[in-house]
N, C-alpha and C positions, 0 to 999 in steps of 0.2 A: 494146711491149705495148699502148700507147695506140692504135696503128693497128689492131692485132688486136682491140681492145676486150676485152682479157682482163686480169684482175688479176695481179699478180706471183705466182710460185709459190715464190719463195725470197727471204729477207730481204736477202741480199747480192747474189745473182745472179738478178735478177727474171726473166730470159728463159732460164734454164738449160734449160728443157724444150722450147725452140723449136729445131728443126733448121734448119741453114743453107739447105736447100732451101725451107723454108717462108718464111724471110726473103727469099730471092731471088724467090719468087712474089709475096710481099707488095709488095716494092719495084717489081717489074714492073707490078703493078696500080696502085700509088699514084703512082710516080714515072716510069714508062716506061723502066725499065732494060732491059738486054739480055735477051731471052727465054732462060730456062734457065740464066742465069749465076748461080751460087751461090758463087762464089769469095769467101772472107772478106775479102781485101784489096780487091777491087772493091766489095763491099757497104759496107765501112768508108769508102771514099772517097766513095761516094754519100751515106751518112749524114752525113758531114762537110759535103758540099756543100749538103745540105738544112738542116742545123742551124746552121751558122756564121752565116748572116744573121740568124737569130732571136736568137742570143747577142749579136751586134753591135748589133742594133736594140732590145734590150729596155730598158724604162724602169725596171724593178724586178728585182732579183735576190733569190731566195728560196732559202735553204739550211737544212739541218738543222745540228745541232751534235753532234759525237762526244764532246767533252769541253769543259767550261768551267772555267778555272783561277781559283779564288777569290782567290789572292794577287795576281794581276796583272790580272784582268778579261779574260783572253785567251780567245777562242773558237777551238777546234781543229776543223777539218773535214778528214777523211781520205778521199781518193779515189785510184783508180788511173787515172782517165781525164783528170784535170785539169779536169773540168767546173766545179768550184767556183771555181777561179781564173779560168777563162774567163767564167763567169757573173757574178762579182762585180767584174770589172775595169772594165766599161764603164758600167753603170747608176749613177745618182746615189744610189739607195737600195738598201741591202742589208737584207733582213729575215731574221733568224736565229731559227729556232724550235727550242726544246729542252725536254725534260722536266727537271723539277727534279733528278732523280737523276743528271744529267750533270755536276754540280758535283764537282770534285776539289780537293784542297787547294793544290797548288803545281806548279811546273814539273818538279820531280823526279818527282812522281807521274805527270805527263803522259808523261815518257819511258818509264815502266814500262807505262802503259796503251796507248800507241800501238804498242809492240812486241807486247804481249799480244793486242791486237785483230787485228793483221795475221797473226800466227802462228796464231791460233785460226780466223780467217776464211778465209784463202787459203794459209797456209803460207809467207808472205813474211816476211823480217826486219822490214820496215816497208812501209807503203803507198807507192806511187810519189809521191804528193803528200800532204804534211801542211801545210795552209794555216792560218796563225795570224792571227786578226783581233783587234786590240786597240783601235784607234780608227780612225775613218773618215779617208780622204784629204781634203785641203782641198776644200771645196765639196760634199762628199758626206755621207751619213748612214748610220748603222747602227741599226736597231731590233731589240731582242732580245725575243722572246716566250717567256716561261717557262710551260710547260704543267703544270698539276697533274692535272686529270682523274682524281681518286681516289688519286693517289700519296701524298698526306699521310695518307690513311686506311690505305694499305698499310704505310707507314712505322710507323704506330702499332700495327699488328697483327703480333704476333710470327709468326703463321702465314703471312703473305704478305710480310714484310719482305725476305726474300732475293730476291724477284722484282726488286727495284730494283738488284740487283747484276749483272743481265744486261747484257753488253756489246753485244748485238745482232750477234754475230759469225757466227752461223749454224752453229757447230761441232756443236751438238746435232742439227741436221737432217742434217748430212753423215754422222753416225754412227748415226742412228736407223734401225733396220730397217724400221719402219712407213713413214717418209718415203721411204726409198730404194726401197721396193716400190711405193708408191702415189702419191708426189709431193705437192706442196703443196696441190693442189686437193681433197685428201681432207679438209682441215680447213675449218671454216666461218668462220674469222676472216681478216682481211687479212694478218696475220702468222701463218704456219703454225707448228706445233710445240706442245710441251707448255707452254712458257711462255705462248704466246699463248692457249692454251685456258684457262689459269687467269686470265690477264689479262681475257679476254672475260667470264668469270663475275663478276669484280670490277667491271668497268666497267658491266656491265648488271645489277648486283645488284638494282636496284630495278625493272628492266624485266620485263614479263610474259613476254618471250621468253628471259629468262635461263635457263640450264641449271641443273639441281639439282647437277650435279657435272661436272667436265671430262670430255671424251671420252677413251676409253682410248688410251694411247700407250705404247710399250715403252721410251721414253726417260725415265728418272727426272729430276726437276727438278734434282737435285744435279749433273748433268753440265754445267750451265751454268757459264761462266767466272765466277769469283768475284773480287771486288776484295780 
């Protein structure tokens, strides 16, 4: 998506709207791959060839956090590609960025939420990789950035408190008739869907560009996964 200079169209599958023929043409233009070759295996190997040196030579690793376990201080990062493990294994500094709503009580809760996230997002029993970070390896560092950005206000507001229960699984978009017909670019926020429309209004409440109410969407907010 960066090479295409396009924003993601889905919160879990950012390139879901890009056809393999488009990827093949992009790789041919950017990396000189075979003309007209859009075989997924071939393109995957080329992507690996291009990306692996960047992972191996990075000075800093930056990840999000799916869940933060309060009882142990563990950070959980769930992926299907293994990019979190690859990205954090070599640099000396790992910066983990999380919203304050990512905190859960204990490891038993983590077992519930990792299964809920995978089932809701992709239909898997669990993601291929669930990476747990508790303390840095010798000679390395972990910095945790906890983002508020209005979340404390949402938590205090009964009308918006349930927004913080969203797992970011994308199930609402997968079942939304509006999204399925028009795609993620129909929305004006970097995260598409009803949740993001409401989030945008809250974040930009004091901005002159804020909307008076969220745009219409056929998916009710209650369809989001609840903790």
